MARPADO-985366 format. One record per atom (N, C-alpha, C): x negated, y, z negated; atom name; residue number from 0; residue in three letters. Coordinates in steps of 0.02 Angstrom, whole numbers, padded with zeros to 5 digits. Atoms other than C-alpha are relative to their C-alpha. Layout:
{{X,Y,Z},"CA",NUM,"ALA"}
...
REM end
This chain:
{{-00034,00023,00060},"N",0,"UNK"}
{{-00511,-00017,00905},"CA",0,"UNK"}
{{-00041,00020,-00061},"C",0,"UNK"}
{{00032,-00019,00062},"N",1,"UNK"}
{{-00550,00048,00731},"CA",1,"UNK"}
{{00015,-00051,-00053},"C",1,"UNK"}
{{-00009,00048,00054},"N",2,"UNK"}
{{-00576,-00071,00587},"CA",2,"UNK"}
{{-00022,00033,-00065},"C",2,"UNK"}
{{00016,-00030,00065},"N",3,"UNK"}
{{-00575,-00017,00406},"CA",3,"UNK"}
{{00013,-00050,-00055},"C",3,"UNK"}
{{-00011,00042,00059},"N",4,"UNK"}
{{-00599,-00119,00248},"CA",4,"UNK"}
{{00039,00041,-00050},"C",4,"UNK"}
{{-00042,-00039,00045},"N",5,"UNK"}
{{-00460,-00064,00132},"CA",5,"UNK"}
{{-00003,-00024,-00072},"C",5,"UNK"}
{{00005,00025,00068},"N",6,"UNK"}
{{-00501,-00169,-00022},"CA",6,"UNK"}
{{-00073,-00011,-00017},"C",6,"UNK"}
{{00071,00005,00018},"N",7,"UNK"}
{{-00668,-00152,-00108},"CA",7,"UNK"}
{{-00018,-00070,-00025},"C",7,"UNK"}
{{00013,00067,00025},"N",8,"UNK"}
{{-00651,-00326,-00184},"CA",8,"UNK"}
{{-00004,-00052,00055},"C",8,"UNK"}
{{00001,00047,-00056},"N",9,"UNK"}
{{-00636,-00406,-00013},"CA",9,"UNK"}
{{00062,-00044,00003},"C",9,"UNK"}
{{-00062,00038,-00001},"N",10,"UNK"}
{{-00460,-00471,-00045},"CA",10,"UNK"}
{{00033,00007,00069},"C",10,"UNK"}
{{-00030,-00001,-00067},"N",11,"UNK"}
{{-00369,-00517,00114},"CA",11,"UNK"}
{{00064,00041,00001},"C",11,"UNK"}
{{-00063,-00037,-00007},"N",12,"UNK"}
{{-00232,-00400,00176},"CA",12,"UNK"}
{{00056,-00049,00016},"C",12,"UNK"}
{{-00057,00044,-00010},"N",13,"UNK"}
{{-00059,-00479,00177},"CA",13,"UNK"}
{{00058,00034,00036},"C",13,"UNK"}
{{-00055,-00035,-00032},"N",14,"UNK"}
{{00057,-00343,00244},"CA",14,"UNK"}
{{-00017,00073,00006},"C",14,"UNK"}
{{00012,-00072,-00008},"N",15,"UNK"}
{{00068,-00162,00296},"CA",15,"UNK"}
{{00061,00035,00028},"C",15,"UNK"}
{{-00055,-00040,-00027},"N",16,"UNK"}
{{00184,-00021,00344},"CA",16,"UNK"}
{{-00022,00072,00009},"C",16,"UNK"}
{{00011,-00072,-00011},"N",17,"UNK"}
{{00176,00154,00417},"CA",17,"UNK"}
{{00044,00039,-00048},"C",17,"UNK"}
{{-00041,-00044,00042},"N",18,"UNK"}
{{00236,00291,00299},"CA",18,"UNK"}
{{00045,00042,00045},"C",18,"UNK"}
{{-00049,-00036,-00042},"N",19,"UNK"}
{{00395,00367,00372},"CA",19,"UNK"}
{{-00010,00075,-00002},"C",19,"UNK"}
{{00007,-00073,00007},"N",20,"UNK"}
{{00355,00541,00307},"CA",20,"UNK"}
{{-00069,00025,00021},"C",20,"UNK"}
{{00068,-00018,-00022},"N",21,"UNK"}
{{00171,00539,00359},"CA",21,"UNK"}
{{-00023,-00054,00048},"C",21,"UNK"}
{{00011,00053,-00049},"N",22,"UNK"}
{{00153,00440,00519},"CA",22,"UNK"}
{{-00073,-00016,00015},"C",22,"UNK"}
{{00071,00016,-00008},"N",23,"UNK"}
{{-00038,00446,00515},"CA",23,"UNK"}
{{-00026,-00043,-00058},"C",23,"UNK"}
{{00021,00039,00059},"N",24,"UNK"}
{{-00041,00349,00350},"CA",24,"UNK"}
{{00030,-00070,00005},"C",24,"UNK"}
{{-00020,00070,-00001},"N",25,"UNK"}
{{-00033,00159,00343},"CA",25,"UNK"}
{{-00015,-00030,-00069},"C",25,"UNK"}
{{00009,00033,00065},"N",26,"UNK"}
{{-00007,00065,00178},"CA",26,"UNK"}
{{-00013,-00073,00011},"C",26,"UNK"}
{{00020,00070,-00008},"N",27,"UNK"}
{{-00091,-00105,00162},"CA",27,"UNK"}
{{00002,-00035,-00067},"C",27,"UNK"}
{{-00002,00041,00060},"N",28,"UNK"}
{{-00048,-00236,00031},"CA",28,"UNK"}
{{-00049,-00058,00006},"C",28,"UNK"}
{{00051,00052,00001},"N",29,"UNK"}
{{-00174,-00369,-00022},"CA",29,"UNK"}
{{00019,-00058,-00046},"C",29,"UNK"}
{{-00010,00060,00041},"N",30,"UNK"}
{{-00181,-00542,-00102},"CA",30,"UNK"}
{{-00010,00013,-00074},"C",30,"UNK"}
{{00017,-00012,00070},"N",31,"UNK"}
{{-00253,-00471,-00264},"CA",31,"UNK"}
{{00043,00055,-00032},"C",31,"UNK"}
{{-00047,-00051,00024},"N",32,"UNK"}
{{-00106,-00349,-00291},"CA",32,"UNK"}
{{-00026,00071,00007},"C",32,"UNK"}
{{00023,-00068,-00013},"N",33,"UNK"}
{{-00206,-00200,-00229},"CA",33,"UNK"}
{{00037,00028,00061},"C",33,"UNK"}
{{-00035,-00035,-00054},"N",34,"UNK"}
{{-00124,-00071,-00116},"CA",34,"UNK"}
{{-00044,00058,00021},"C",34,"UNK"}
{{00043,-00053,-00025},"N",35,"UNK"}
{{-00225,00045,-00005},"CA",35,"UNK"}
{{00038,00041,00052},"C",35,"UNK"}
{{-00030,-00046,-00048},"N",36,"UNK"}
{{-00173,00197,00097},"CA",36,"UNK"}
{{-00054,00024,00047},"C",36,"UNK"}
{{00050,-00013,-00052},"N",37,"UNK"}
{{-00268,00219,00260},"CA",37,"UNK"}
{{00024,00057,00045},"C",37,"UNK"}
{{-00016,-00057,-00044},"N",38,"UNK"}
{{-00270,00383,00359},"CA",38,"UNK"}
{{-00032,-00013,00068},"C",38,"UNK"}
{{00026,00016,-00067},"N",39,"UNK"}
{{-00287,00348,00545},"CA",39,"UNK"}
{{-00032,00060,00034},"C",39,"UNK"}
{{00031,-00060,-00028},"N",40,"UNK"}
{{-00338,00529,00582},"CA",40,"UNK"}
{{-00072,00006,-00025},"C",40,"UNK"}
{{00067,-00006,00029},"N",41,"UNK"}
{{-00486,00535,00462},"CA",41,"UNK"}
{{-00038,-00066,00000},"C",41,"UNK"}
{{00030,00067,-00002},"N",42,"UNK"}
{{-00518,00348,00481},"CA",42,"UNK"}
{{-00029,-00020,-00068},"C",42,"UNK"}
{{00024,00013,00068},"N",43,"UNK"}
{{-00532,00328,00292},"CA",43,"UNK"}
{{00057,-00022,-00046},"C",43,"UNK"}
{{-00047,00016,00053},"N",44,"UNK"}
{{-00446,00254,00141},"CA",44,"UNK"}
{{00008,00063,-00043},"C",44,"UNK"}
{{-00010,-00062,00038},"N",45,"UNK"}
{{-00367,00404,00055},"CA",45,"UNK"}
{{00026,-00012,-00070},"C",45,"UNK"}
{{-00023,00017,00067},"N",46,"UNK"}
{{-00300,00314,-00097},"CA",46,"UNK"}
{{00010,-00075,-00006},"C",46,"UNK"}
{{-00012,00071,00012},"N",47,"UNK"}
{{-00288,00144,-00176},"CA",47,"UNK"}
{{00018,-00010,-00073},"C",47,"UNK"}
{{-00020,00015,00068},"N",48,"UNK"}
{{-00220,00062,-00331},"CA",48,"UNK"}
{{00007,-00075,-00007},"C",48,"UNK"}
{{-00011,00070,00016},"N",49,"UNK"}
{{-00205,-00105,-00416},"CA",49,"UNK"}
{{00066,-00003,-00039},"C",49,"UNK"}
{{-00064,00008,00035},"N",50,"UNK"}
{{-00028,-00154,-00464},"CA",50,"UNK"}
{{-00011,-00050,-00057},"C",50,"UNK"}
{{00012,00045,00057},"N",51,"UNK"}
{{-00027,-00234,-00638},"CA",51,"UNK"}
{{00023,-00072,00015},"C",51,"UNK"}
{{-00012,00071,-00013},"N",52,"UNK"}
{{-00031,-00424,-00634},"CA",52,"UNK"}
{{-00043,-00022,00059},"C",52,"UNK"}
{{00040,00026,-00055},"N",53,"UNK"}
{{-00108,-00534,-00502},"CA",53,"UNK"}
{{00042,-00027,00057},"C",53,"UNK"}
{{-00044,00024,-00053},"N",54,"UNK"}
{{00042,-00568,-00390},"CA",54,"UNK"}
{{-00018,00032,00067},"C",54,"UNK"}
{{00013,-00024,-00068},"N",55,"UNK"}
{{00008,-00552,-00204},"CA",55,"UNK"}
{{00055,00047,00022},"C",55,"UNK"}
{{-00049,-00044,-00031},"N",56,"UNK"}
{{00095,-00410,-00113},"CA",56,"UNK"}
{{00022,-00033,00065},"C",56,"UNK"}
{{-00026,00034,-00060},"N",57,"UNK"}
{{00208,-00492,00017},"CA",57,"UNK"}
{{00032,00046,00050},"C",57,"UNK"}
{{-00035,-00046,-00044},"N",58,"UNK"}
{{00297,-00341,00089},"CA",58,"UNK"}
{{-00011,00071,-00024},"C",58,"UNK"}
{{00005,-00072,00014},"N",59,"UNK"}
{{00269,-00153,00098},"CA",59,"UNK"}
{{00049,00036,00046},"C",59,"UNK"}
{{-00048,-00040,-00039},"N",60,"UNK"}
{{00406,-00033,00154},"CA",60,"UNK"}
{{-00002,00072,-00024},"C",60,"UNK"}
{{00000,-00072,00015},"N",61,"UNK"}
{{00416,00156,00161},"CA",61,"UNK"}
{{00071,00026,00001},"C",61,"UNK"}
{{-00065,-00033,00001},"N",62,"UNK"}
{{00568,00258,00112},"CA",62,"UNK"}
{{00004,00047,00061},"C",62,"UNK"}
{{-00004,-00040,-00061},"N",63,"UNK"}
{{00633,00349,00267},"CA",63,"UNK"}
{{-00007,00076,-00008},"C",63,"UNK"}
{{00002,-00073,00008},"N",64,"UNK"}
{{00639,00525,00191},"CA",64,"UNK"}
{{-00040,00026,-00060},"C",64,"UNK"}
{{00038,-00022,00059},"N",65,"UNK"}
{{00536,00528,00030},"CA",65,"UNK"}
{{-00070,-00030,00002},"C",65,"UNK"}
{{00068,00026,00005},"N",66,"UNK"}
{{00358,00488,-00023},"CA",66,"UNK"}
{{-00004,-00070,-00031},"C",66,"UNK"}
{{00001,00064,00032},"N",67,"UNK"}
{{00410,00322,-00098},"CA",67,"UNK"}
{{-00020,-00057,00047},"C",67,"UNK"}
{{00019,00062,-00034},"N",68,"UNK"}
{{00330,00159,-00044},"CA",68,"UNK"}
{{00018,-00057,-00047},"C",68,"UNK"}
{{-00021,00057,00041},"N",69,"UNK"}
{{00399,-00007,-00105},"CA",69,"UNK"}
{{-00043,-00061,00017},"C",69,"UNK"}
{{00041,00061,-00008},"N",70,"UNK"}
{{00292,-00162,-00133},"CA",70,"UNK"}
{{00038,-00059,-00030},"C",70,"UNK"}
{{-00032,00061,00023},"N",71,"UNK"}
{{00375,-00332,-00145},"CA",71,"UNK"}
{{-00054,-00050,-00018},"C",71,"UNK"}
{{00053,00043,00026},"N",72,"UNK"}
{{00269,-00448,-00252},"CA",72,"UNK"}
{{00020,-00074,00004},"C",72,"UNK"}
{{-00010,00072,-00004},"N",73,"UNK"}
{{00249,-00637,-00244},"CA",73,"UNK"}
{{00039,-00027,-00060},"C",73,"UNK"}
{{-00036,00023,00061},"N",74,"UNK"}
{{00321,-00652,-00422},"CA",74,"UNK"}
{{00071,00026,-00003},"C",74,"UNK"}
{{-00068,-00026,-00003},"N",75,"UNK"}
{{00484,-00567,-00369},"CA",75,"UNK"}
{{00008,00071,-00023},"C",75,"UNK"}
{{-00002,-00069,00023},"N",76,"UNK"}
{{00441,-00395,-00437},"CA",76,"UNK"}
{{00002,00048,00060},"C",76,"UNK"}
{{-00001,-00054,-00049},"N",77,"UNK"}
{{00482,-00240,-00334},"CA",77,"UNK"}
{{-00029,00061,-00034},"C",77,"UNK"}
{{00035,-00057,00030},"N",78,"UNK"}
{{00368,-00092,-00368},"CA",78,"UNK"}
{{00009,00061,00046},"C",78,"UNK"}
{{-00006,-00063,-00038},"N",79,"UNK"}
{{00402,00089,-00314},"CA",79,"UNK"}
{{-00061,00043,-00016},"C",79,"UNK"}
{{00061,-00040,00007},"N",80,"UNK"}
{{00247,00196,-00284},"CA",80,"UNK"}
{{00010,00067,00034},"C",80,"UNK"}
{{-00001,-00067,-00030},"N",81,"UNK"}
{{00236,00383,-00253},"CA",81,"UNK"}
{{-00064,00006,00042},"C",81,"UNK"}
{{00059,-00001,-00044},"N",82,"UNK"}
{{00121,00394,-00101},"CA",82,"UNK"}
{{-00035,00068,00000},"C",82,"UNK"}
{{00033,-00065,00005},"N",83,"UNK"}
{{00083,00578,-00137},"CA",83,"UNK"}
{{-00056,00000,-00052},"C",83,"UNK"}
{{00051,00002,00053},"N",84,"UNK"}
{{-00015,00536,-00295},"CA",84,"UNK"}
{{-00022,-00070,-00019},"C",84,"UNK"}
{{00021,00071,00009},"N",85,"UNK"}
{{-00033,00345,-00285},"CA",85,"UNK"}
{{00014,-00025,-00070},"C",85,"UNK"}
{{-00020,00022,00066},"N",86,"UNK"}
{{00060,00314,-00448},"CA",86,"UNK"}
{{00064,-00041,00003},"C",86,"UNK"}
{{-00060,00039,00005},"N",87,"UNK"}
{{00189,00183,-00493},"CA",87,"UNK"}
{{00053,00042,-00035},"C",87,"UNK"}
{{-00054,-00039,00030},"N",88,"UNK"}
{{00357,00266,-00528},"CA",88,"UNK"}
{{00055,-00045,-00028},"C",88,"UNK"}
{{-00050,00046,00026},"N",89,"UNK"}
{{00466,00112,-00560},"CA",89,"UNK"}
{{-00019,-00072,00019},"C",89,"UNK"}
{{00007,00071,-00015},"N",90,"UNK"}
{{00462,-00078,-00568},"CA",90,"UNK"}
{{00066,-00035,-00011},"C",90,"UNK"}
REM end
């Protein structure tokens, strides 16, 4: 079993999802609104970001055919992230 810390602040992970378009990448949401992308082949975090605000990420889902990842926040916000460049594209 491989274990990887995905949040430098030590915030607890709350949810995760495999990326449909890149099955070796796993997105992990955290209590502090940070989102990390973990590559299971290189065994490393390949990207991370902090979503504005402090709402916990409750759900992460991957679009079936594009690079979009959706994060459902505790405050009711839905955030769309481009997993190719780790940037928010819509809220």
